[in-house]
mmCIF file of the N, C-alpha and C atoms, coordinates in Angstrom:
data_MODEL
# 
_entry.id   MODEL 
# 
loop_
_atom_site.group_PDB 
_atom_site.id 
_atom_site.type_symbol 
_atom_site.label_atom_id 
_atom_site.label_alt_id 
_atom_site.label_comp_id 
_atom_site.label_asym_id 
_atom_site.label_entity_id 
_atom_site.label_seq_id 
_atom_site.pdbx_PDB_ins_code 
_atom_site.Cartn_x 
_atom_site.Cartn_y 
_atom_site.Cartn_z 
_atom_site.occupancy 
_atom_site.B_iso_or_equiv 
_atom_site.pdbx_formal_charge 
_atom_site.auth_seq_id 
_atom_site.auth_comp_id 
_atom_site.auth_asym_id 
_atom_site.auth_atom_id 
_atom_site.pdbx_PDB_model_num 
ATOM 1   N N  . MET A 1 1  ? 44.408 -34.717 29.905 1.00 0.00 ? 1  MET A N  1 
ATOM 2   C CA . MET A 1 1  ? 45.353 -35.527 29.161 1.00 0.00 ? 1  MET A CA 1 
ATOM 3   C C  . MET A 1 1  ? 46.787 -35.159 29.540 1.00 0.00 ? 1  MET A C  1 
ATOM 4   N N  . ILE A 1 2  ? 47.022 -33.891 29.827 1.00 0.00 ? 2  ILE A N  1 
ATOM 5   C CA . ILE A 1 2  ? 48.357 -33.451 30.220 1.00 0.00 ? 2  ILE A CA 1 
ATOM 6   C C  . ILE A 1 2  ? 48.759 -34.107 31.538 1.00 0.00 ? 2  ILE A C  1 
ATOM 7   N N  . ILE A 1 3  ? 47.804 -34.218 32.444 1.00 0.00 ? 3  ILE A N  1 
ATOM 8   C CA . ILE A 1 3  ? 48.080 -34.846 33.735 1.00 0.00 ? 3  ILE A CA 1 
ATOM 9   C C  . ILE A 1 3  ? 48.420 -36.321 33.535 1.00 0.00 ? 3  ILE A C  1 
ATOM 10  N N  . GLN A 1 4  ? 47.746 -36.986 32.616 1.00 0.00 ? 4  GLN A N  1 
ATOM 11  C CA . GLN A 1 4  ? 48.023 -38.394 32.353 1.00 0.00 ? 4  GLN A CA 1 
ATOM 12  C C  . GLN A 1 4  ? 49.417 -38.577 31.756 1.00 0.00 ? 4  GLN A C  1 
ATOM 13  N N  . ILE A 1 5  ? 49.822 -37.679 30.882 1.00 0.00 ? 5  ILE A N  1 
ATOM 14  C CA . ILE A 1 5  ? 51.168 -37.747 30.307 1.00 0.00 ? 5  ILE A CA 1 
ATOM 15  C C  . ILE A 1 5  ? 52.209 -37.535 31.394 1.00 0.00 ? 5  ILE A C  1 
ATOM 16  N N  . TYR A 1 6  ? 51.969 -36.571 32.262 1.00 0.00 ? 6  TYR A N  1 
ATOM 17  C CA . TYR A 1 6  ? 52.890 -36.317 33.373 1.00 0.00 ? 6  TYR A CA 1 
ATOM 18  C C  . TYR A 1 6  ? 52.956 -37.530 34.293 1.00 0.00 ? 6  TYR A C  1 
ATOM 19  N N  . TRP A 1 7  ? 51.819 -38.182 34.520 1.00 0.00 ? 7  TRP A N  1 
ATOM 20  C CA . TRP A 1 7  ? 51.752 -39.375 35.359 1.00 0.00 ? 7  TRP A CA 1 
ATOM 21  C C  . TRP A 1 7  ? 52.646 -40.471 34.779 1.00 0.00 ? 7  TRP A C  1 
ATOM 22  N N  . VAL A 1 8  ? 52.575 -40.670 33.464 1.00 0.00 ? 8  VAL A N  1 
ATOM 23  C CA . VAL A 1 8  ? 53.401 -41.683 32.793 1.00 0.00 ? 8  VAL A CA 1 
ATOM 24  C C  . VAL A 1 8  ? 54.880 -41.320 32.919 1.00 0.00 ? 8  VAL A C  1 
ATOM 25  N N  . LEU A 1 9  ? 55.223 -40.045 32.750 1.00 0.00 ? 9  LEU A N  1 
ATOM 26  C CA . LEU A 1 9  ? 56.611 -39.622 32.901 1.00 0.00 ? 9  LEU A CA 1 
ATOM 27  C C  . LEU A 1 9  ? 57.115 -39.874 34.318 1.00 0.00 ? 9  LEU A C  1 
ATOM 28  N N  . LEU A 1 10 ? 56.262 -39.657 35.308 1.00 0.00 ? 10 LEU A N  1 
ATOM 29  C CA . LEU A 1 10 ? 56.644 -39.943 36.691 1.00 0.00 ? 10 LEU A CA 1 
ATOM 30  C C  . LEU A 1 10 ? 56.881 -41.435 36.894 1.00 0.00 ? 10 LEU A C  1 
ATOM 31  N N  . ILE A 1 11 ? 56.037 -42.267 36.325 1.00 0.00 ? 11 ILE A N  1 
ATOM 32  C CA . ILE A 1 11 ? 56.210 -43.721 36.436 1.00 0.00 ? 11 ILE A CA 1 
ATOM 33  C C  . ILE A 1 11 ? 57.544 -44.136 35.820 1.00 0.00 ? 11 ILE A C  1 
ATOM 34  N N  . ILE A 1 12 ? 57.855 -43.615 34.645 1.00 0.00 ? 12 ILE A N  1 
ATOM 35  C CA . ILE A 1 12 ? 59.130 -43.936 33.991 1.00 0.00 ? 12 ILE A CA 1 
ATOM 36  C C  . ILE A 1 12 ? 60.290 -43.489 34.868 1.00 0.00 ? 12 ILE A C  1 
ATOM 37  N N  . TYR A 1 13 ? 60.198 -42.296 35.421 1.00 0.00 ? 13 TYR A N  1 
ATOM 38  C CA . TYR A 1 13 ? 61.261 -41.776 36.282 1.00 0.00 ? 13 TYR A CA 1 
ATOM 39  C C  . TYR A 1 13 ? 61.429 -42.642 37.534 1.00 0.00 ? 13 TYR A C  1 
ATOM 40  N N  . ILE A 1 14 ? 60.337 -43.091 38.101 1.00 0.00 ? 14 ILE A N  1 
ATOM 41  C CA . ILE A 1 14 ? 60.402 -43.937 39.292 1.00 0.00 ? 14 ILE A CA 1 
ATOM 42  C C  . ILE A 1 14 ? 61.050 -45.279 38.950 1.00 0.00 ? 14 ILE A C  1 
ATOM 43  N N  . PHE A 1 15 ? 60.671 -45.873 37.838 1.00 0.00 ? 15 PHE A N  1 
ATOM 44  C CA . PHE A 1 15 ? 61.292 -47.141 37.440 1.00 0.00 ? 15 PHE A CA 1 
ATOM 45  C C  . PHE A 1 15 ? 62.770 -46.966 37.114 1.00 0.00 ? 15 PHE A C  1 
ATOM 46  N N  . MET A 1 16 ? 63.138 -45.793 36.630 1.00 0.00 ? 16 MET A N  1 
ATOM 47  C CA . MET A 1 16 ? 64.546 -45.543 36.323 1.00 0.00 ? 16 MET A CA 1 
ATOM 48  C C  . MET A 1 16 ? 65.400 -45.555 37.588 1.00 0.00 ? 16 MET A C  1 
ATOM 49  N N  . SER A 1 17 ? 64.783 -45.348 38.736 1.00 0.00 ? 17 SER A N  1 
ATOM 50  C CA . SER A 1 17 ? 65.554 -45.374 39.986 1.00 0.00 ? 17 SER A CA 1 
ATOM 51  C C  . SER A 1 17 ? 66.062 -46.775 40.301 1.00 0.00 ? 17 SER A C  1 
ATOM 52  N N  . TRP A 1 18 ? 65.452 -47.793 39.710 1.00 0.00 ? 18 TRP A N  1 
ATOM 53  C CA . TRP A 1 18 ? 65.909 -49.162 39.926 1.00 0.00 ? 18 TRP A CA 1 
ATOM 54  C C  . TRP A 1 18 ? 67.207 -49.445 39.171 1.00 0.00 ? 18 TRP A C  1 
ATOM 55  N N  . VAL A 1 19 ? 67.471 -48.670 38.125 1.00 0.00 ? 19 VAL A N  1 
ATOM 56  C CA . VAL A 1 19 ? 68.712 -48.801 37.357 1.00 0.00 ? 19 VAL A CA 1 
ATOM 57  C C  . VAL A 1 19 ? 69.357 -47.416 37.350 1.00 0.00 ? 19 VAL A C  1 
ATOM 58  N N  . PRO A 1 20 ? 70.194 -47.124 38.351 1.00 0.00 ? 20 PRO A N  1 
ATOM 59  C CA . PRO A 1 20 ? 70.713 -45.758 38.517 1.00 0.00 ? 20 PRO A CA 1 
ATOM 60  C C  . PRO A 1 20 ? 71.473 -45.198 37.310 1.00 0.00 ? 20 PRO A C  1 
ATOM 61  N N  . SER A 1 21 ? 72.089 -46.047 36.513 1.00 0.00 ? 21 SER A N  1 
ATOM 62  C CA . SER A 1 21 ? 72.843 -45.530 35.366 1.00 0.00 ? 21 SER A CA 1 
ATOM 63  C C  . SER A 1 21 ? 71.932 -44.888 34.322 1.00 0.00 ? 21 SER A C  1 
ATOM 64  N N  . THR A 1 22 ? 70.649 -45.220 34.326 1.00 0.00 ? 22 THR A N  1 
ATOM 65  C CA . THR A 1 22 ? 69.740 -44.631 33.347 1.00 0.00 ? 22 THR A CA 1 
ATOM 66  C C  . THR A 1 22 ? 69.481 -43.155 33.634 1.00 0.00 ? 22 THR A C  1 
ATOM 67  N N  . ARG A 1 23 ? 69.659 -42.738 34.870 1.00 0.00 ? 23 ARG A N  1 
ATOM 68  C CA . ARG A 1 23 ? 69.446 -41.319 35.203 1.00 0.00 ? 23 ARG A CA 1 
ATOM 69  C C  . ARG A 1 23 ? 70.579 -40.439 34.715 1.00 0.00 ? 23 ARG A C  1 
ATOM 70  N N  . ASP A 1 24 ? 71.685 -41.035 34.340 1.00 0.00 ? 24 ASP A N  1 
ATOM 71  C CA . ASP A 1 24 ? 72.816 -40.257 33.827 1.00 0.00 ? 24 ASP A CA 1 
ATOM 72  C C  . ASP A 1 24 ? 72.669 -39.931 32.345 1.00 0.00 ? 24 ASP A C  1 
ATOM 73  N N  . THR A 1 25 ? 71.706 -40.538 31.675 1.00 0.00 ? 25 THR A N  1 
ATOM 74  C CA . THR A 1 25 ? 71.493 -40.248 30.261 1.00 0.00 ? 25 THR A CA 1 
ATOM 75  C C  . THR A 1 25 ? 70.797 -38.894 30.115 1.00 0.00 ? 25 THR A C  1 
ATOM 76  N N  . LYS A 1 26 ? 70.785 -38.376 28.902 1.00 0.00 ? 26 LYS A N  1 
ATOM 77  C CA . LYS A 1 26 ? 70.106 -37.097 28.666 1.00 0.00 ? 26 LYS A CA 1 
ATOM 78  C C  . LYS A 1 26 ? 68.607 -37.215 28.938 1.00 0.00 ? 26 LYS A C  1 
ATOM 79  N N  . PHE A 1 27 ? 68.028 -38.343 28.568 1.00 0.00 ? 27 PHE A N  1 
ATOM 80  C CA . PHE A 1 27 ? 66.607 -38.561 28.836 1.00 0.00 ? 27 PHE A CA 1 
ATOM 81  C C  . PHE A 1 27 ? 66.356 -38.608 30.336 1.00 0.00 ? 27 PHE A C  1 
ATOM 82  N N  . GLY A 1 28 ? 67.234 -39.283 31.068 1.00 0.00 ? 28 GLY A N  1 
ATOM 83  C CA . GLY A 1 28 ? 67.095 -39.356 32.522 1.00 0.00 ? 28 GLY A CA 1 
ATOM 84  C C  . GLY A 1 28 ? 67.224 -37.998 33.174 1.00 0.00 ? 28 GLY A C  1 
ATOM 85  N N  . GLN A 1 29 ? 68.139 -37.176 32.677 1.00 0.00 ? 29 GLN A N  1 
ATOM 86  C CA . GLN A 1 29 ? 68.315 -35.833 33.224 1.00 0.00 ? 29 GLN A CA 1 
ATOM 87  C C  . GLN A 1 29 ? 67.107 -34.958 32.919 1.00 0.00 ? 29 GLN A C  1 
ATOM 88  N N  . LEU A 1 30 ? 66.535 -35.123 31.732 1.00 0.00 ? 30 LEU A N  1 
ATOM 89  C CA . LEU A 1 30 ? 65.327 -34.378 31.374 1.00 0.00 ? 30 LEU A CA 1 
ATOM 90  C C  . LEU A 1 30 ? 64.162 -34.774 32.282 1.00 0.00 ? 30 LEU A C  1 
ATOM 91  N N  . LEU A 1 31 ? 63.995 -36.081 32.482 1.00 0.00 ? 31 LEU A N  1 
ATOM 92  C CA . LEU A 1 31 ? 62.930 -36.536 33.374 1.00 0.00 ? 31 LEU A CA 1 
ATOM 93  C C  . LEU A 1 31 ? 63.150 -36.047 34.797 1.00 0.00 ? 31 LEU A C  1 
ATOM 94  N N  . GLU A 1 32 ? 64.396 -35.979 35.230 1.00 0.00 ? 32 GLU A N  1 
ATOM 95  C CA . GLU A 1 32 ? 64.690 -35.477 36.569 1.00 0.00 ? 32 GLU A CA 1 
ATOM 96  C C  . GLU A 1 32 ? 64.246 -34.026 36.716 1.00 0.00 ? 32 GLU A C  1 
ATOM 97  N N  . LYS A 1 33 ? 64.506 -33.223 35.697 1.00 0.00 ? 33 LYS A N  1 
ATOM 98  C CA . LYS A 1 33 ? 64.085 -31.816 35.740 1.00 0.00 ? 33 LYS A CA 1 
ATOM 99  C C  . LYS A 1 33 ? 62.565 -31.679 35.758 1.00 0.00 ? 33 LYS A C  1 
ATOM 100 N N  . ILE A 1 34 ? 61.897 -32.626 35.133 1.00 0.00 ? 34 ILE A N  1 
ATOM 101 C CA . ILE A 1 34 ? 60.439 -32.577 35.074 1.00 0.00 ? 34 ILE A CA 1 
ATOM 102 C C  . ILE A 1 34 ? 59.811 -33.142 36.349 1.00 0.00 ? 34 ILE A C  1 
ATOM 103 N N  . ALA A 1 35 ? 60.361 -34.230 36.868 1.00 0.00 ? 35 ALA A N  1 
ATOM 104 C CA . ALA A 1 35 ? 59.723 -34.960 37.966 1.00 0.00 ? 35 ALA A CA 1 
ATOM 105 C C  . ALA A 1 35 ? 60.141 -34.496 39.356 1.00 0.00 ? 35 ALA A C  1 
ATOM 106 N N  . GLU A 1 36 ? 61.382 -34.118 39.530 1.00 0.00 ? 36 GLU A N  1 
ATOM 107 C CA . GLU A 1 36 ? 61.877 -33.823 40.884 1.00 0.00 ? 36 GLU A CA 1 
ATOM 108 C C  . GLU A 1 36 ? 61.190 -32.655 41.576 1.00 0.00 ? 36 GLU A C  1 
ATOM 109 N N  . PRO A 1 37 ? 60.830 -31.579 40.882 1.00 0.00 ? 37 PRO A N  1 
ATOM 110 C CA . PRO A 1 37 ? 60.119 -30.515 41.608 1.00 0.00 ? 37 PRO A CA 1 
ATOM 111 C C  . PRO A 1 37 ? 58.816 -31.009 42.247 1.00 0.00 ? 37 PRO A C  1 
ATOM 112 N N  . TYR A 1 38 ? 58.091 -31.847 41.547 1.00 0.00 ? 38 TYR A N  1 
ATOM 113 C CA . TYR A 1 38 ? 56.836 -32.377 42.080 1.00 0.00 ? 38 TYR A CA 1 
ATOM 114 C C  . TYR A 1 38 ? 57.100 -33.398 43.182 1.00 0.00 ? 38 TYR A C  1 
ATOM 115 N N  . LEU A 1 39 ? 57.968 -34.369 42.904 1.00 0.00 ? 39 LEU A N  1 
ATOM 116 C CA . LEU A 1 39 ? 58.250 -35.406 43.894 1.00 0.00 ? 39 LEU A CA 1 
ATOM 117 C C  . LEU A 1 39 ? 59.002 -34.852 45.096 1.00 0.00 ? 39 LEU A C  1 
ATOM 118 N N  . GLY A 1 40 ? 59.830 -33.850 44.876 1.00 0.00 ? 40 GLY A N  1 
ATOM 119 C CA . GLY A 1 40 ? 60.569 -33.236 45.977 1.00 0.00 ? 40 GLY A CA 1 
ATOM 120 C C  . GLY A 1 40 ? 59.646 -32.602 47.003 1.00 0.00 ? 40 GLY A C  1 
ATOM 121 N N  . PHE A 1 41 ? 58.526 -32.089 46.548 1.00 0.00 ? 41 PHE A N  1 
ATOM 122 C CA . PHE A 1 41 ? 57.537 -31.518 47.466 1.00 0.00 ? 41 PHE A CA 1 
ATOM 123 C C  . PHE A 1 41 ? 57.084 -32.566 48.481 1.00 0.00 ? 41 PHE A C  1 
ATOM 124 N N  . PHE A 1 42 ? 56.816 -33.772 48.007 1.00 0.00 ? 42 PHE A N  1 
ATOM 125 C CA . PHE A 1 42 ? 56.341 -34.837 48.893 1.00 0.00 ? 42 PHE A CA 1 
ATOM 126 C C  . PHE A 1 42 ? 57.468 -35.375 49.772 1.00 0.00 ? 42 PHE A C  1 
ATOM 127 N N  . ARG A 1 43 ? 58.687 -35.353 49.268 1.00 0.00 ? 43 ARG A N  1 
ATOM 128 C CA . ARG A 1 43 ? 59.818 -35.834 50.058 1.00 0.00 ? 43 ARG A CA 1 
ATOM 129 C C  . ARG A 1 43 ? 60.095 -34.936 51.263 1.00 0.00 ? 43 ARG A C  1 
ATOM 130 N N  . LYS A 1 44 ? 59.682 -33.684 51.187 1.00 0.00 ? 44 LYS A N  1 
ATOM 131 C CA . LYS A 1 44 ? 59.853 -32.775 52.326 1.00 0.00 ? 44 LYS A CA 1 
ATOM 132 C C  . LYS A 1 44 ? 59.025 -33.233 53.524 1.00 0.00 ? 44 LYS A C  1 
ATOM 133 N N  . PHE A 1 45 ? 57.863 -33.822 53.248 1.00 0.00 ? 45 PHE A N  1 
ATOM 134 C CA . PHE A 1 45 ? 56.918 -34.165 54.303 1.00 0.00 ? 45 PHE A CA 1 
ATOM 135 C C  . PHE A 1 45 ? 56.890 -35.654 54.661 1.00 0.00 ? 45 PHE A C  1 
ATOM 136 N N  . ILE A 1 46 ? 57.328 -36.504 53.736 1.00 0.00 ? 46 ILE A N  1 
ATOM 137 C CA . ILE A 1 46 ? 57.235 -37.943 53.956 1.00 0.00 ? 46 ILE A CA 1 
ATOM 138 C C  . ILE A 1 46 ? 58.645 -38.534 54.004 1.00 0.00 ? 46 ILE A C  1 
ATOM 139 N N  . PRO A 1 47 ? 59.105 -38.901 55.186 1.00 0.00 ? 47 PRO A N  1 
ATOM 140 C CA . PRO A 1 47 ? 60.444 -39.491 55.273 1.00 0.00 ? 47 PRO A CA 1 
ATOM 141 C C  . PRO A 1 47 ? 60.438 -40.922 54.733 1.00 0.00 ? 47 PRO A C  1 
ATOM 142 N N  . PRO A 1 48 ? 61.589 -41.385 54.251 1.00 0.00 ? 48 PRO A N  1 
ATOM 143 C CA . PRO A 1 48 ? 61.659 -42.775 53.776 1.00 0.00 ? 48 PRO A CA 1 
ATOM 144 C C  . PRO A 1 48 ? 61.448 -43.764 54.928 1.00 0.00 ? 48 PRO A C  1 
ATOM 145 N N  . LEU A 1 49 ? 60.851 -44.877 54.615 1.00 0.00 ? 49 LEU A N  1 
ATOM 146 C CA . LEU A 1 49 ? 60.666 -45.944 55.593 1.00 0.00 ? 49 LEU A CA 1 
ATOM 147 C C  . LEU A 1 49 ? 61.797 -46.951 55.389 1.00 0.00 ? 49 LEU A C  1 
ATOM 148 N N  . GLY A 1 50 ? 62.873 -46.756 56.118 1.00 0.00 ? 50 GLY A N  1 
ATOM 149 C CA . GLY A 1 50 ? 64.049 -47.588 55.916 1.00 0.00 ? 50 GLY A CA 1 
ATOM 150 C C  . GLY A 1 50 ? 64.666 -47.282 54.571 1.00 0.00 ? 50 GLY A C  1 
ATOM 151 N N  . MET A 1 51 ? 64.720 -48.282 53.707 1.00 0.00 ? 51 MET A N  1 
ATOM 152 C CA . MET A 1 51 ? 65.280 -48.101 52.362 1.00 0.00 ? 51 MET A CA 1 
ATOM 153 C C  . MET A 1 51 ? 64.200 -47.788 51.326 1.00 0.00 ? 51 MET A C  1 
ATOM 154 N N  . ILE A 1 52 ? 62.962 -47.686 51.755 1.00 0.00 ? 52 ILE A N  1 
ATOM 155 C CA . ILE A 1 52 ? 61.851 -47.503 50.820 1.00 0.00 ? 52 ILE A CA 1 
ATOM 156 C C  . ILE A 1 52 ? 61.335 -46.070 50.899 1.00 0.00 ? 52 ILE A C  1 
ATOM 157 N N  . ASP A 1 53 ? 61.324 -45.416 49.738 1.00 0.00 ? 53 ASP A N  1 
ATOM 158 C CA . ASP A 1 53 ? 60.797 -44.054 49.633 1.00 0.00 ? 53 ASP A CA 1 
ATOM 159 C C  . ASP A 1 53 ? 59.372 -44.144 49.106 1.00 0.00 ? 53 ASP A C  1 
ATOM 160 N N  . ILE A 1 54 ? 58.397 -43.854 49.961 1.00 0.00 ? 54 ILE A N  1 
ATOM 161 C CA . ILE A 1 54 ? 56.998 -43.958 49.537 1.00 0.00 ? 54 ILE A CA 1 
ATOM 162 C C  . ILE A 1 54 ? 56.440 -42.634 49.003 1.00 0.00 ? 54 ILE A C  1 
ATOM 163 N N  . SER A 1 55 ? 57.252 -41.591 49.009 1.00 0.00 ? 55 SER A N  1 
ATOM 164 C CA . SER A 1 55 ? 56.759 -40.301 48.529 1.00 0.00 ? 55 SER A CA 1 
ATOM 165 C C  . SER A 1 55 ? 56.306 -40.347 47.066 1.00 0.00 ? 55 SER A C  1 
ATOM 166 N N  . PRO A 1 56 ? 56.962 -41.111 46.161 1.00 0.00 ? 56 PRO A N  1 
ATOM 167 C CA . PRO A 1 56 ? 56.421 -41.182 44.793 1.00 0.00 ? 56 PRO A CA 1 
ATOM 168 C C  . PRO A 1 56 ? 55.035 -41.809 44.731 1.00 0.00 ? 56 PRO A C  1 
ATOM 169 N N  . ILE A 1 57 ? 54.763 -42.765 45.606 1.00 0.00 ? 57 ILE A N  1 
ATOM 170 C CA . ILE A 1 57 ? 53.440 -43.392 45.622 1.00 0.00 ? 57 ILE A CA 1 
ATOM 171 C C  . ILE A 1 57 ? 52.392 -42.363 46.037 1.00 0.00 ? 57 ILE A C  1 
ATOM 172 N N  . VAL A 1 58 ? 52.715 -41.591 47.058 1.00 0.00 ? 58 VAL A N  1 
ATOM 173 C CA . VAL A 1 58 ? 51.793 -40.545 47.514 1.00 0.00 ? 58 VAL A CA 1 
ATOM 174 C C  . VAL A 1 58 ? 51.628 -39.482 46.427 1.00 0.00 ? 58 VAL A C  1 
ATOM 175 N N  . GLY A 1 59 ? 52.731 -39.149 45.753 1.00 0.00 ? 59 GLY A N  1 
ATOM 176 C CA . GLY A 1 59 ? 52.667 -38.173 44.665 1.00 0.00 ? 59 GLY A CA 1 
ATOM 177 C C  . GLY A 1 59 ? 51.790 -38.641 43.517 1.00 0.00 ? 59 GLY A C  1 
ATOM 178 N N  . LEU A 1 60 ? 51.921 -39.910 43.138 1.00 0.00 ? 60 LEU A N  1 
ATOM 179 C CA . LEU A 1 60 ? 51.086 -40.450 42.067 1.00 0.00 ? 60 LEU A CA 1 
ATOM 180 C C  . LEU A 1 60 ? 49.619 -40.508 42.485 1.00 0.00 ? 60 LEU A C  1 
ATOM 181 N N  . PHE A 1 61 ? 49.373 -40.903 43.720 1.00 0.00 ? 61 PHE A N  1 
ATOM 182 C CA . PHE A 1 61 ? 48.007 -40.949 44.237 1.00 0.00 ? 61 PHE A CA 1 
ATOM 183 C C  . PHE A 1 61 ? 47.383 -39.548 44.216 1.00 0.00 ? 61 PHE A C  1 
ATOM 184 N N  . THR A 1 62 ? 48.147 -38.558 44.653 1.00 0.00 ? 62 THR A N  1 
ATOM 185 C CA . THR A 1 62 ? 47.659 -37.180 44.668 1.00 0.00 ? 62 THR A CA 1 
ATOM 186 C C  . THR A 1 62 ? 47.378 -36.678 43.254 1.00 0.00 ? 62 THR A C  1 
ATOM 187 N N  . LEU A 1 63 ? 48.282 -36.990 42.336 1.00 0.00 ? 63 LEU A N  1 
ATOM 188 C CA . LEU A 1 63 ? 48.085 -36.579 40.948 1.00 0.00 ? 63 LEU A CA 1 
ATOM 189 C C  . LEU A 1 63 ? 46.837 -37.231 40.366 1.00 0.00 ? 63 LEU A C  1 
ATOM 190 N N  . ASN A 1 64 ? 46.588 -38.471 40.735 1.00 0.00 ? 64 ASN A N  1 
ATOM 191 C CA . ASN A 1 64 ? 45.381 -39.161 40.284 1.00 0.00 ? 64 ASN A CA 1 
ATOM 192 C C  . ASN A 1 64 ? 44.132 -38.480 40.832 1.00 0.00 ? 64 ASN A C  1 
ATOM 193 N N  . LEU A 1 65 ? 44.165 -38.104 42.107 1.00 0.00 ? 65 LEU A N  1 
ATOM 194 C CA . LEU A 1 65 ? 43.018 -37.390 42.697 1.00 0.00 ? 65 LEU A CA 1 
ATOM 195 C C  . LEU A 1 65 ? 42.789 -36.044 42.010 1.00 0.00 ? 65 LEU A C  1 
ATOM 196 N N  . ILE A 1 66 ? 43.862 -35.332 41.714 1.00 0.00 ? 66 ILE A N  1 
ATOM 197 C CA . ILE A 1 66 ? 43.751 -34.046 41.019 1.00 0.00 ? 66 ILE A CA 1 
ATOM 198 C C  . ILE A 1 66 ? 43.131 -34.251 39.642 1.00 0.00 ? 66 ILE A C  1 
ATOM 199 N N  . SER A 1 67 ? 43.588 -35.280 38.949 1.00 0.00 ? 67 SER A N  1 
ATOM 200 C CA . SER A 1 67 ? 43.068 -35.581 37.616 1.00 0.00 ? 67 SER A CA 1 
ATOM 201 C C  . SER A 1 67 ? 41.568 -35.858 37.667 1.00 0.00 ? 67 SER A C  1 
ATOM 202 N N  . ARG A 1 68 ? 41.151 -36.660 38.636 1.00 0.00 ? 68 ARG A N  1 
ATOM 203 C CA . ARG A 1 68 ? 39.723 -36.960 38.776 1.00 0.00 ? 68 ARG A CA 1 
ATOM 204 C C  . ARG A 1 68 ? 38.925 -35.710 39.131 1.00 0.00 ? 68 ARG A C  1 
ATOM 205 N N  . GLY A 1 69 ? 39.485 -34.872 39.981 1.00 0.00 ? 69 GLY A N  1 
ATOM 206 C CA . GLY A 1 69 ? 38.800 -33.643 40.362 1.00 0.00 ? 69 GLY A CA 1 
ATOM 207 C C  . GLY A 1 69 ? 38.627 -32.703 39.182 1.00 0.00 ? 69 GLY A C  1 
ATOM 208 N N  . VAL A 1 70 ? 39.668 -32.568 38.372 1.00 0.00 ? 70 VAL A N  1 
ATOM 209 C CA . VAL A 1 70 ? 39.590 -31.705 37.189 1.00 0.00 ? 70 VAL A CA 1 
ATOM 210 C C  . VAL A 1 70 ? 38.570 -32.267 36.203 1.00 0.00 ? 70 VAL A C  1 
ATOM 211 N N  . GLU A 1 71 ? 38.583 -33.586 36.044 1.00 0.00 ? 71 GLU A N  1 
ATOM 212 C CA . GLU A 1 71 ? 37.623 -34.220 35.141 1.00 0.00 ? 71 GLU A CA 1 
ATOM 213 C C  . GLU A 1 71 ? 36.178 -33.982 35.602 1.00 0.00 ? 71 GLU A C  1 
ATOM 214 N N  . GLU A 1 72 ? 35.931 -34.143 36.895 1.00 0.00 ? 72 GLU A N  1 
ATOM 215 C CA . GLU A 1 72 ? 34.594 -33.908 37.435 1.00 0.00 ? 72 GLU A CA 1 
ATOM 216 C C  . GLU A 1 72 ? 34.184 -32.445 37.280 1.00 0.00 ? 72 GLU A C  1 
ATOM 217 N N  . LEU A 1 73 ? 35.138 -31.547 37.456 1.00 0.00 ? 73 LEU A N  1 
ATOM 218 C CA . LEU A 1 73 ? 34.854 -30.121 37.298 1.00 0.00 ? 73 LEU A CA 1 
ATOM 219 C C  . LEU A 1 73 ? 34.427 -29.810 35.867 1.00 0.00 ? 73 LEU A C  1 
ATOM 220 N N  . PHE A 1 74 ? 35.133 -30.390 34.889 1.00 0.00 ? 74 PHE A N  1 
ATOM 221 C CA . PHE A 1 74 ? 34.757 -30.165 33.491 1.00 0.00 ? 74 PHE A CA 1 
ATOM 222 C C  . PHE A 1 74 ? 33.392 -30.765 33.183 1.00 0.00 ? 74 PHE A C  1 
ATOM 223 N N  . ILE A 1 75 ? 33.081 -31.895 33.764 1.00 0.00 ? 75 ILE A N  1 
ATOM 224 C CA . ILE A 1 75 ? 31.771 -32.517 33.543 1.00 0.00 ? 75 ILE A CA 1 
ATOM 225 C C  . ILE A 1 75 ? 30.677 -31.612 34.110 1.00 0.00 ? 75 ILE A C  1 
ATOM 226 N N  . LEU A 1 76 ? 30.885 -31.111 35.320 1.00 0.00 ? 76 LEU A N  1 
ATOM 227 C CA . LEU A 1 76 ? 29.895 -30.215 35.912 1.00 0.00 ? 76 LEU A CA 1 
ATOM 228 C C  . LEU A 1 76 ? 29.728 -28.936 35.107 1.00 0.00 ? 76 LEU A C  1 
ATOM 229 N N  . LEU A 1 77 ? 30.837 -28.366 34.680 1.00 0.00 ? 77 LEU A N  1 
ATOM 230 C CA . LEU A 1 77 ? 30.762 -27.136 33.890 1.00 0.00 ? 77 LEU A CA 1 
ATOM 231 C C  . LEU A 1 77 ? 30.062 -27.359 32.576 1.00 0.00 ? 77 LEU A C  1 
ATOM 232 N N  . SER A 1 78 ? 30.329 -28.493 31.940 1.00 0.00 ? 78 SER A N  1 
ATOM 233 C CA . SER A 1 78 ? 29.681 -28.768 30.647 1.00 0.00 ? 78 SER A CA 1 
ATOM 234 C C  . SER A 1 78 ? 28.169 -28.954 30.810 1.00 0.00 ? 78 SER A C  1 
ATOM 235 N N  . LYS A 1 79 ? 27.741 -29.503 31.942 1.00 0.00 ? 79 LYS A N  1 
ATOM 236 C CA . LYS A 1 79 ? 26.296 -29.685 32.165 1.00 0.00 ? 79 LYS A CA 1 
ATOM 237 C C  . LYS A 1 79 ? 25.608 -28.343 32.347 1.00 0.00 ? 79 LYS A C  1 
ATOM 238 N N  . TYR A 1 80 ? 26.275 -27.412 33.024 1.00 0.00 ? 80 TYR A N  1 
ATOM 239 C CA . TYR A 1 80 ? 25.650 -26.128 33.289 1.00 0.00 ? 80 TYR A CA 1 
ATOM 240 C C  . TYR A 1 80 ? 25.790 -25.151 32.131 1.00 0.00 ? 80 TYR A C  1 
ATOM 241 N N  . LEU A 1 81 ? 26.804 -25.314 31.314 1.00 0.00 ? 81 LEU A N  1 
ATOM 242 C CA . LEU A 1 81 ? 27.008 -24.386 30.205 1.00 0.00 ? 81 LEU A CA 1 
ATOM 243 C C  . LEU A 1 81 ? 26.308 -24.829 28.922 1.00 0.00 ? 81 LEU A C  1 
ATOM 244 N N  . LEU A 1 82 ? 25.999 -26.113 28.821 1.00 0.00 ? 82 LEU A N  1 
ATOM 245 C CA . LEU A 1 82 ? 25.352 -26.574 27.591 1.00 0.00 ? 82 LEU A CA 1 
ATOM 246 C C  . LEU A 1 82 ? 23.891 -26.714 27.762 1.00 0.00 ? 82 LEU A C  1 
# 
């Protein structure tokens, strides 16, 4: 559930990039502190394609894969422990 909440915060932060003045608010600055360390990791390896930054898409995809992996791990553990 924590990963899903983080995923939603990343989506909000990404949409805020379409309206740059929203990042100057306290909420925008808070989201920047939360989202940029994760998204910055992907920006190191994935250069923008012209004016389009696809690193957030890769970051969201990766977070989704991690979420599914953690979910499957808990399912497997619950089968063996119960």
